[in-house]
C-alpha positions as CSV (number, residue, x, y, z in Angstrom):
1,M,42.5,101.3,114.4
2,S,45.0,98.9,113.2
3,S,48.4,98.3,115.0
4,S,49.9,100.2,111.7
5,N,47.8,103.1,112.1
6,R,48.5,103.4,115.7
7,R,52.1,103.7,115.3
8,F,52.1,106.0,112.3
9,P,48.9,108.1,112.7
10,L,49.1,110.4,109.9
11,P,49.8,110.1,106.6
12,G,53.4,110.2,105.4
13,V,54.6,109.3,108.6
14,E,55.5,105.9,107.9
15,A,57.1,106.0,104.4
16,L,59.1,109.2,106.5
17,S,60.1,106.6,109.0
18,S,60.4,103.5,106.4
19,R,62.9,105.3,104.3
20,Q,65.3,106.5,107.3
21,A,65.7,103.2,109.0
22,G,62.9,103.6,111.4
23,V,63.8,107.4,112.8
24,V,61.9,110.5,112.6
25,S,62.6,113.9,113.6
26,R,60.2,116.5,115.4
27,R,60.9,118.9,113.0
28,Q,59.9,116.7,110.3
29,L,56.6,115.4,112.2
30,I,55.4,118.6,112.3
31,G,55.9,119.6,108.6
32,L,53.7,116.7,108.2
33,G,51.3,117.7,110.4
34,M,51.7,116.3,113.7
35,T,51.4,118.1,117.2
36,D,53.7,118.0,120.4
37,G,50.9,116.6,122.1
38,Q,50.6,113.3,119.5
39,I,54.5,112.7,119.6
40,R,54.1,112.6,123.2
41,S,51.4,110.3,123.2
42,Q,53.0,108.2,120.8
43,I,56.1,107.8,123.8
44,A,53.8,107.9,126.6
45,A,51.9,104.4,125.1
46,S,55.6,102.5,124.4
47,R,54.8,102.6,120.2
48,W,57.7,105.2,119.7
49,Q,61.1,105.7,121.7
50,L,63.4,108.3,122.1
51,A,66.6,108.1,119.7
52,A,68.9,108.5,122.5
53,P,69.1,109.8,126.0
54,H,70.7,113.2,125.1
55,V,69.2,113.1,121.4
56,G,66.2,115.6,121.5
57,G,63.4,116.0,118.9
58,V,64.3,112.4,117.2
59,Y,62.2,109.5,117.8
60,V,62.6,105.7,116.5
61,T,59.0,104.6,115.7
62,H,59.3,101.2,117.3
63,T,60.4,100.2,120.6
64,G,62.8,97.2,119.6
65,P,66.7,96.9,119.3
66,V,67.9,100.3,117.4
67,T,70.2,99.2,114.7
68,Y,73.6,100.8,113.7
69,L,72.1,102.1,110.3
70,T,69.1,103.6,112.7
71,R,71.8,105.4,114.8
72,C,73.3,106.9,112.2
73,W,69.8,108.4,110.7
74,A,69.2,109.6,114.3
75,F,72.6,111.1,115.0
76,L,72.3,112.7,111.2
77,L,68.9,114.2,112.3
78,H,70.3,115.7,115.3
79,A,73.0,117.2,114.2
80,G,71.1,118.9,111.3
81,T,70.8,120.0,108.0
82,G,74.6,119.6,106.0
83,A,75.3,117.0,108.4
84,A,77.2,113.5,106.9
85,L,78.5,110.1,107.8
86,G,82.4,110.3,107.5
87,L,85.8,108.1,108.2
88,E,84.6,105.0,109.2
89,T,80.8,105.1,109.4
90,A,81.3,106.6,105.7
91,E,84.0,103.4,105.1
92,W,81.0,101.0,106.4
93,S,78.2,102.8,104.2
94,W,80.3,103.0,100.9
95,G,81.3,98.9,101.3
96,L,84.9,99.8,102.3
97,R,84.4,97.6,105.2
98,D,82.0,94.5,106.2
99,E,81.3,95.4,109.8
100,P,80.2,99.1,111.4
101,P,82.4,100.6,113.7
102,D,81.7,100.8,117.3
103,K,80.8,104.8,117.0
104,V,78.8,106.8,114.9
105,H,81.4,109.2,113.1
106,I,79.3,112.5,111.8
107,M,81.0,115.1,110.1
108,V,79.2,118.8,110.5
109,P,80.1,122.1,108.5
110,G,82.7,124.4,110.5
111,D,80.1,126.6,112.0
112,R,78.2,123.9,114.2
113,R,79.2,122.3,117.4
114,I,77.1,118.9,118.4
115,A,78.2,117.4,121.8
116,T,79.9,114.7,121.6
117,Q,78.3,111.5,123.6
118,K,78.0,108.1,124.1
119,G,78.3,106.1,120.9
120,L,79.0,109.9,118.8
121,R,82.2,111.5,117.4
122,V,81.7,114.7,115.5
123,H,84.2,115.6,113.2
124,I,84.2,119.3,111.9
125,R,84.8,120.4,108.2
126,S,84.7,123.7,106.8
127,D,84.7,122.5,103.5
128,L,81.9,119.6,104.1
129,A,79.5,120.5,101.5
130,A,82.1,119.7,98.5
131,R,82.9,116.5,100.5
132,R,79.2,115.2,100.9
133,H,77.4,113.6,98.1
134,P,74.6,115.3,96.8
135,A,72.2,112.7,96.7
136,R,73.0,109.4,98.4
137,E,70.8,108.7,101.7
138,P,71.7,108.5,104.7
139,A,74.2,111.5,103.9
140,V,77.7,110.6,103.7
141,T,80.9,112.4,102.3
142,R,81.7,111.3,98.8
143,L,83.5,107.8,98.6
144,E,86.8,109.2,97.2
145,E,86.3,111.8,99.9
146,T,85.8,109.3,102.3
147,V,88.9,107.1,101.1
148,V,91.3,110.5,101.4
149,D,90.1,111.2,104.7
150,L,90.7,107.4,106.2
151,V,94.5,108.0,104.6
152,D,94.9,111.3,106.2
153,D,93.5,110.4,109.4
154,S,95.0,106.7,109.6
155,T,97.3,106.6,112.6
156,T,99.6,104.2,110.8
157,A,100.8,103.8,107.3
158,E,99.4,100.3,107.1
159,R,95.9,101.2,107.7
160,A,96.4,104.0,105.1
161,I,98.1,101.5,102.8
162,D,95.1,98.9,103.5
163,V,92.2,101.2,103.0
164,L,93.7,102.6,99.6
165,L,94.2,99.1,98.3
166,R,90.8,97.8,99.5
167,A,88.5,100.5,97.6
168,C,90.5,99.5,94.3
169,Q,90.5,96.0,95.2
170,R,86.7,96.1,95.4
171,R,86.2,98.0,92.4
172,L,84.4,100.9,94.1
173,T,86.5,103.5,92.3
174,T,89.9,104.0,90.5
175,A,93.8,105.3,91.3
176,E,93.1,108.1,88.9
177,K,90.2,109.2,90.7
178,L,91.4,108.8,94.3
179,R,94.5,110.7,93.2
180,Q,92.6,113.6,92.0
181,T,90.6,113.8,94.8
182,A,94.1,113.8,96.7
183,D,95.6,116.6,94.9
184,Q,92.7,119.1,95.4
185,R,93.4,119.1,98.9
186,K,96.0,122.2,100.4
187,K,96.8,120.1,103.4
188,M,97.4,116.3,103.6
189,K,99.6,114.5,105.9
190,R,100.1,111.2,103.7
191,R,100.2,112.8,100.4
192,R,103.6,111.1,99.1
193,L,102.3,107.6,100.8
194,L,99.3,107.8,98.6
195,H,100.9,108.6,95.4
196,D,103.5,105.6,95.8
197,V,101.0,103.1,96.6
198,L,98.1,104.5,94.0
199,A,101.0,104.0,91.2
200,E,101.5,100.4,92.3
201,V,98.0,100.2,91.7
202,H,98.5,101.6,88.8
203,D,100.7,98.4,88.2
204,G,98.1,96.0,89.2
205,V,98.8,95.8,92.8
206,L,95.6,95.3,94.8
207,S,96.4,93.6,98.2
208,I,99.1,94.4,100.7
209,L,100.3,90.9,100.1
210,E,100.8,91.4,96.7
211,R,102.6,94.9,97.4
212,N,104.9,93.0,99.5
213,Y,105.3,90.2,96.7
214,R,106.0,92.8,94.3
215,R,108.6,94.8,96.8
216,D,110.0,92.2,98.7
217,V,110.4,89.3,95.9
218,E,110.3,90.7,92.9
219,I,112.1,94.1,92.8
220,A,114.4,93.2,95.9
221,H,115.6,90.4,93.5
222,G,115.9,91.8,90.1
223,L,113.0,89.3,89.2
224,P,111.3,90.1,85.7
225,R,108.0,92.3,86.6
226,G,104.7,90.3,85.8
227,V,101.6,91.4,84.7
228,R,99.1,91.8,87.7
229,N,95.0,91.1,88.0
230,Q,94.4,91.7,84.6
231,A,90.8,90.0,83.5
232,E,91.2,86.8,81.1
233,G,88.6,84.8,79.7
234,V,85.3,85.5,78.0
235,A,82.1,87.1,79.6
236,G,80.9,85.6,82.3
237,R,83.7,83.6,83.1
238,R,86.2,86.4,84.1
239,R,89.6,85.3,86.0
240,Y,92.3,87.6,87.4
241,R,95.6,86.2,88.0
242,D,97.3,87.8,90.6
243,V,100.8,87.5,88.7
244,R,101.5,86.0,85.5
245,Y,104.7,85.6,83.9
246,R,103.5,85.2,80.0
247,K,106.6,85.0,78.4
248,F,107.4,82.2,81.0
249,G,104.4,80.2,81.2
250,V,104.4,81.4,85.0
251,V,101.5,82.2,87.3
252,V,102.0,83.5,91.3
253,E,98.9,83.3,93.0
254,L,99.0,85.2,96.6
255,D,96.4,83.4,99.3
256,G,96.3,86.3,101.4
257,E,92.7,86.3,103.6
258,A,90.8,88.8,102.2
259,A,92.1,88.2,98.5
260,H,91.3,84.6,98.6
261,P,88.7,83.3,101.2
262,A,88.9,80.0,102.9
263,H,85.4,79.1,100.9
264,D,87.0,79.8,97.7
265,Q,89.7,77.6,98.1
266,D,88.5,74.6,96.2
267,R,87.6,76.6,93.4
268,D,91.0,78.4,93.3
269,D,92.6,74.6,93.5
270,I,90.4,74.0,90.0
271,R,91.6,77.0,88.5
272,D,95.3,76.2,89.0
273,N,94.7,73.0,87.9
274,E,93.5,74.3,84.4
275,L,96.4,76.4,84.2
276,V,98.4,73.2,84.1
277,E,95.5,71.2,81.8
278,I,94.4,73.5,79.0
279,E,97.8,75.8,79.1
280,G,100.7,74.0,80.5
281,T,101.6,77.2,82.6
282,R,103.0,76.3,85.9
283,S,101.5,78.2,88.9
284,L,103.0,78.7,92.3
285,R,101.2,79.9,94.9
286,Y,102.0,81.7,98.3
287,G,100.4,83.2,101.5
288,W,101.5,85.5,104.2
289,K,104.6,83.4,105.7
290,P,106.7,83.0,102.4
291,V,106.1,86.4,101.1
292,V,106.5,88.5,104.2
293,G,108.7,86.0,106.4
294,R,110.7,84.3,103.7
295,A,111.1,86.6,100.6
296,C,114.4,85.4,99.7
297,A,113.6,81.8,99.4
298,T,110.4,82.3,97.5
299,A,112.3,84.8,94.7
300,A,114.7,81.6,94.8
301,Q,112.0,79.1,94.2
302,V,110.3,81.7,91.4
303,A,113.7,82.3,89.5
304,R,114.1,78.7,89.0
305,V,110.8,78.3,87.7
306,L,111.0,81.3,85.6
307,K,114.3,79.7,84.1
308,Q,112.6,76.5,83.5
309,G,110.3,78.7,81.4
310,G,113.1,80.3,79.7
311,W,113.8,83.3,81.3
312,Q,117.6,84.2,80.6
313,G,118.0,86.5,83.6
314,N,119.6,86.1,87.6
315,P,118.1,87.3,90.5
316,H,120.2,89.2,92.6
317,P,120.7,89.0,96.8
318,C,118.4,91.9,98.2
319,G,121.1,92.4,101.0
320,P,124.1,90.0,103.0
321,E,121.8,88.0,104.7
322,C,119.7,87.1,101.5
323,A,119.1,83.2,101.0
324,L,120.2,83.9,97.3
325,G,123.5,84.9,98.1
326,Q,124.2,82.0,100.5
327,L,123.0,79.9,97.7
328,R,125.5,81.4,95.4
329,R,128.4,81.0,97.7
330,S,127.8,77.4,98.6
331,A,127.7,76.4,94.8
């Protein structure tokens, strides 16, 4: 008997294990025709292992390292029919975060109780059936439900804003779908914040740095409203300018790490140079420090370049200590 057949003694077990990241449950194995004695033999022969010390009736069909995805399947099978990945684990499953969280977050129906154990967080949801994706494996809350759950569960406004903007920046969903999902909930702690942020997304804001620029540089100092993140160019060469003041021939690019990773810097420089070479457009580039720490000075510089492009307006100070006001007094 081959090594593979020793690990998978009956037809269907290997396919089931492969579909579930190496995890099978006793109930599934019995359904395929295995006996409890055969299951115990696999464990005794060190071909299989228990999924976790306190997770009964769930097995990993190898004895190597257990991945995060394998742990997800193990805890889901342990939790039973109707359970789903939720919150930070669902965030990872949908590609809203790049690295998995430390624990596996499982949601279970309101009439079920699962003991919390090491590496597992259990969340009870009475309306889980409506929030659960109907077909995705492993079972997970729907994308929009996941985002709204994370917003409602966030301990800080910054965390809530970040997940909303990231979902839209990665083009996994839309502001309208998120708004509709939130509006279906009777209770929600951060409903006003969600609506405010999604209104900004509707105006093209897709990152926290862009949000800060719009609020603290542009609006606070009376600059004209730029057009944000609109696709430009032909298919296959699409580009998205962070902020374009088309009438005045000015583009502002915002170098937040999430929006412009370091390995994209050379490509961004070529893109910015093309603005000058092909369009004659002035390009300005700002990172976190100029936007968050020196918003007033940044606004003054943007205003000067806009005026060179024909803007007839005048920026205004955002407060008594604003650099714009100091410049006017010294003039």
